[in-house]
N, C-alpha and C positions, 0 to 999 in steps of 0.2 A: 504494500500500500504506500502511495506517495506521501512523503512528509509534507506538512503544511505549516506555515507560520500562523500565528493567531490571527493576524490581519486577513490572510488569504482564506482561512477557515471561516471567518465571520462573513466576508463578502460573498463567498460561494453559497452561503445559506441565508442570505438576505431575502426574506419573503416579499418585501415591498420596495419599489424603487425610491419611495420617500423615507425609508428607514435609514438611520445612521447609527454607528456604533461609537460609544463614548466610554471613557474611564471616569468613574466617580472618584474625585480626588479629595483628600483632606490635606490641605496645603499641597505638598509634593508626594504624598503617599498614595499609592494606587489601592483604592478600597474595593472597588467592584467594577465589573464590566457590565454595561447596560446598553440596551437598544432603545433608541428614541425615534419617534415619528417626527421628522424634521419639519413637516408641514404644520402639524398641530402643536408640536412641542411636548407631547405627552410621553411619559416614560412607559414603554410597552413591556419590556422584559428585563429581568435581572438574570444575566447569563452566567455570572460567576461572582462569588464573593471571595476576595483575597484576604482581607483583613476585617473579620467580623467585629473585632474590638474597636475598630475605627469608624464603624457605621454611625450615623447620627444617633444621639441618645434617644432611646425609646423604640428604635427599629429592631426587628427580629434579626437573629443571626443569619437567617437565610435571605435576608434582603426583601422579603415580601412586602414590607411596609413602605418601601422607598417611593413607590408611585404616589401614595398618599402624601408623604412628606414633600415630594417634589411639587405636587399640585398646590399645596398650601403655601408654597414659597412664592408663587406667582401672584400678580395683581388679581383680585377676585372679579368675577364677571359682573358683580353687582356695582362695581365702581362706575359712577356716572360718566357718560361720554367716553367710555373706554373704546367703543367701537370706532369712533372717529380717530382716536389716537392710533389704533392698530392699522387703520387704513392709511394714515399718514406715514407710518413706519414701514408699511409693506409686508406685514405679517398677518397671519390669520387669527391667532389667539394670544392671550397674555402669556401662556406657557411657551409659545414659540418666541415671544419677545424675550422671555427669561433665558431661553436657550441661546439666543443670539448674544447675550451677555455672559455666556458660559456658566449660567446659574450662579454667578457671583453675588454675594450679599455683604452688607456691613454688620450683620448680626452673628455670623460664624465664619469658618474657614473652609467651607465646602465649595466645590465647583466641578464642572464637567469638561473633559478634554476630548475633542475628536481624536480617534485613534490614528488618523493620518497626519496629525500636526504635533510638533514638539513645542510645548508651551510650559511655562514655569510660573509658580505662584508669585514670586518676587516681581515679575514683569506685569502681572495682570491685576493683582488684588487691589481693592479700593481703599484699604487702610493706608497703604504706602504710596499708591499712584493716584494722581489727580484724575478727575473725570469731568466730562462735559455735562452741563445742565440742560442741554437741548431737550432731551426726553422729559426731564422733570418739568420744564417750562410748558410742554404740551400737556402733561398730566395735570397741571394746576391751572391751565388756561391763562398763564401769565402773559402779559403783553410785551414781555421782552422778546427781542428778535430771535427767531428760530431759523437756523440755516438749513438749506435743502441738501444736507449731507446725511444720507440714510445711515451710514455707519455711526455718525455722532448720535443719531437718534436712537440707535439700538443699544450701544454698549454703555450701560449706566446702572448704578445700584438702585435707581428708582424703579427698575423693572422687577425688583424682588421685595417690594414693600406691600404688605397686605393691608386689609382694612378698607372700609368704604369711603372714608374721607379722602379728598384729593391731597396728595402729598408728594414731596420730592426731597432727595438728599442734596445738600448744598455744602460748599466749603467757604467759610468766612474766617479770615485771619488764620488760616491753617487748621481750623477746627471743623470737623465734619458734624453737621447738624441736620435734624429732620425738620422740614417746614410743612405744616399742615394748614389747610384753608378750607372753609366752607362758606359759600356766598349766601346760603339760606340761613334762616333763624337769626338774623342780625350778626352772624359770625360769632355767636355766643360760645360755641364749642372751644374756639381758640382762647377766649378770655377765661373760660372755666378752668383751663389748664393752669393759668397763672393764679387764679383764686385758690385752687387746690394746693399749689406750691406755697402760697402765703399761709395757709392753714397749717401745713406741715412745719413751716418755720416757727410759727407761734407755739406749736406743741413740742418743739425741740426734736423733731424726728428727722434725722439727717439722711436716711436711706430713701431718697426720692429724687426724681429727675427734675432739675430746674427748668422752668419755661419763661420765656419772655414774649411779649406781643410786639409785632411790627405790622406794617401795612403793606399790602400787595395790590397792584392795580389790575383789575379784571373787568372787562366790559365797560371801560371808561370810568369805573368807580374804584375807590380805595376800600379794601376789605381787611379786617383784622386777620392775622395769621399767627400761629404759635410756632416758636422755634426752640428746639431742645437739643443739647449736645449729645453726641454718641456716648453710650456707656459700655460698649464693648471695645476690644482692642486686638492687637496682633497676638496677644497671649490669653485673651479672655473672650469666651463666647456666651451668647444668650440662648438658653433652652426654655421655651415656653412650657407651661404646665401641660398643655394639650399634648405636646410632643412626648413628654415623659409618660403620659398615660394612654397614648393612642392604641397600644396593643395590650394594655394591662386589663385583665379580667377582674372586675371588682367583686369580692366575695359577698354573698347575700347578707352576712352579718355586719358588713362594713358600709361605708358611704364614699362618694367621690372625694369628699373633703379629707376624710381619714386616710383614704388610699393615697392621696397626694402627699400627705405628711409622711406616711410609711415609705413610699418610694423615694422621697427626697432624703430621708435618713439613710436608706440603703445606698444612696449615691454620695454619701459623705457629709450631709448636713447634720447639725445638732437639732434635735427635735424641738427644744425650747425656743431656739431662734426662729425656726419655721413657724411654729404656732404664734409666737409673739408678733411677727410681721403680718401673718394672715389675719389675726384678730384685730390688730391695729387698723389694717386695711378695711376690714368689714365695718368697724365703728366709724372711721372717717368717711368711707363711702356712704354710710347711712346719713351722716350729717349733710353731705352734699347731694343726697338722692341720686347717686351714680347708678344708673340702671344697666350698665354694660361691663361689669367686671367678669369677663369670660376667661377661658383657659388660655387664650393666646395673648392676653395683655397682663399676665402675671407669670412669674417663673423664677429661673435660677441662673447664676453665673457659673460657667463651666471652665475648668482648667483642662484643656485638651492633652497637655503633656502627661498629667497624672491621672486623667480620665475620672475626675470627680468634681462634684459641686463644691464651690468655695464660699458661696454667699447667696443670699436672696437677691434677685434682680431688684433694683430700686423701683419704687412705685412710680408708674407712668400711665398715661392715657386715661385721664379722667374727664374727657371732653363731653361725654354723653351724660351730663349731670344737670342739676338745677333747672329741670323742666324746660330745657332748651327748645324742645319741639312741641310743647304743650301750648295751646291757645288759651286755656284756662288753667291758672295756677292753683293746685289743691292746697287746702289748709286744714289744721286741726286733725281730727281723727282720720280724715282721708289720707293723711300722710303715712298712715300705717297700712295702707292697702296698695302699695306700689309694687308692680311686677318688675322683676329684674331678670337679666340673662346671666346667671351665675350658679353657685352651688344649690340654691333654692330658687323657686319661682317667685316667691314673695319676699320682699326686702326685709321685713321685720323678722321673718323666720331665720334669716342669716345670723342674727344675734345669738341663736341657740348654740352656734359653734364657739362662741367666745367663753372660754373657761376662766380666764383671769381678766375680768373687766376693769382695766386700769387705764384711765385717760383723764387728764386734768382739764376739764371743760372750763374752768375758771380762766384759763389762758385765752379763751375764745369770746370773752365778754363783749368786746366791740367788733368782733370779726364780721358779723352781718353788715355793719356799716362800711367796712373796708370792701367787702364783696360788692355792695351796691355802688360804691364809688368807682370801682374798676369797670363795672358794667356800663355805667354812665360815661366813663372816660373813653372807652374803646369801642363801644357800639352805639348805634343810633336808635336803640329800642326806647320806647316811651318810658319816661321816668317812673310812672306808676308801676309798670311791669318790673323794673329793676327793684323797686321798693318791695313789691310782693315776693320776689325771689329771695330778697334778703330776709323777709319775714319767715320764709320756710326754713332758712338756716337757723333762725332763732328758735322756732318751734321744734325742729328736729333735735337741736342741742338740748332743749328741755326734756324731750322724750328720752334721749340717751342718758340724761342725768337720772331719770327714773330707773332705767335699766342698770346703771352703775350702782344704784342703791338697792338693787335686788329685785326690782319689779320685772315680771315677765311681760313686757309690753306687747308682745305678739298676741297676748290674750287681752286685747284692748277693751273688751266689754267690762272688765273688772275695774277700770280706772276712769270711767265717764258716767 
């Protein structure tokens, strides 16, 4: 039988002309051989796993989870105006756009290399190498000039940013930062990020991402946008909670929350530290009525050299809060019937997970006034609406005080 090189063997067995063979890389380590549909950008097959210990955290040793991991790496189809951006860049799907950027990201050190090209991490990665903002400008509807250079539009870390809000990676004074913008709802989501940061500062909680508000011109108008610095690096990766749990079977006697704690401990975290941050996050999200603390906007910092978690990821992404999308702002007992996308369906029930309810709410005495001032300063919402939102912070803080004093406020009928 004729001897074959790996490359010849792969091409002879290619079932589709649109298929391409790539090596999944972790920096310069060959982790797995994969087959991609170069038209759709989808990962079709995992042909071989060379280094199962180098697979993304949460992936099975046989690589069967990689297609899910890859798809979640791309811009979601729900992102507004995505189809127009794809048309402009000449690709069919967001996964194809991701593939054109070799799957590179600013959250970890993974990428994909075509088997017929000799490429190296040091020459491609966005941590060390500058990148064009052309694609990011398209993705955020920025009125900055966009050159008709398809390659500039394709190769960008902005191709690997998930979530529904329009966003892009930028470099300012050498610092890589994420810019997020939404032209709806008075641009409140951007300002909410700053409000959350001010709250953490008052409470003395250092483990959070700092945000600032700037203006971006879209459609002839200036809109608030949030800017936050990168919290990963050449030696530190981010692993979202979803990735850790995506192939984990939750025992009947356990819960998603407890499973997350257990898995984090197995990956090197101290249980007390995990619980402390999760409980703090639940209580502060309650004050801000954050409805979207899902498993992709919380997680852990990962040391790839020693293959272990080193810390909780700082708290980030609190934009979907303070009733930004509500025409009518709820008050009083209605504030305990808020539905959320998190460990529970009902926000008040999230407090059941807090075993050590410690939070100095006295430090938030005039925080509602500060939040109202920020909303008035950076958005054009009616003053009355800003005042109502501030009142919800005041009321939610009062309810949290009841909880801190031993009241089970999810059983609200006992307290009114």
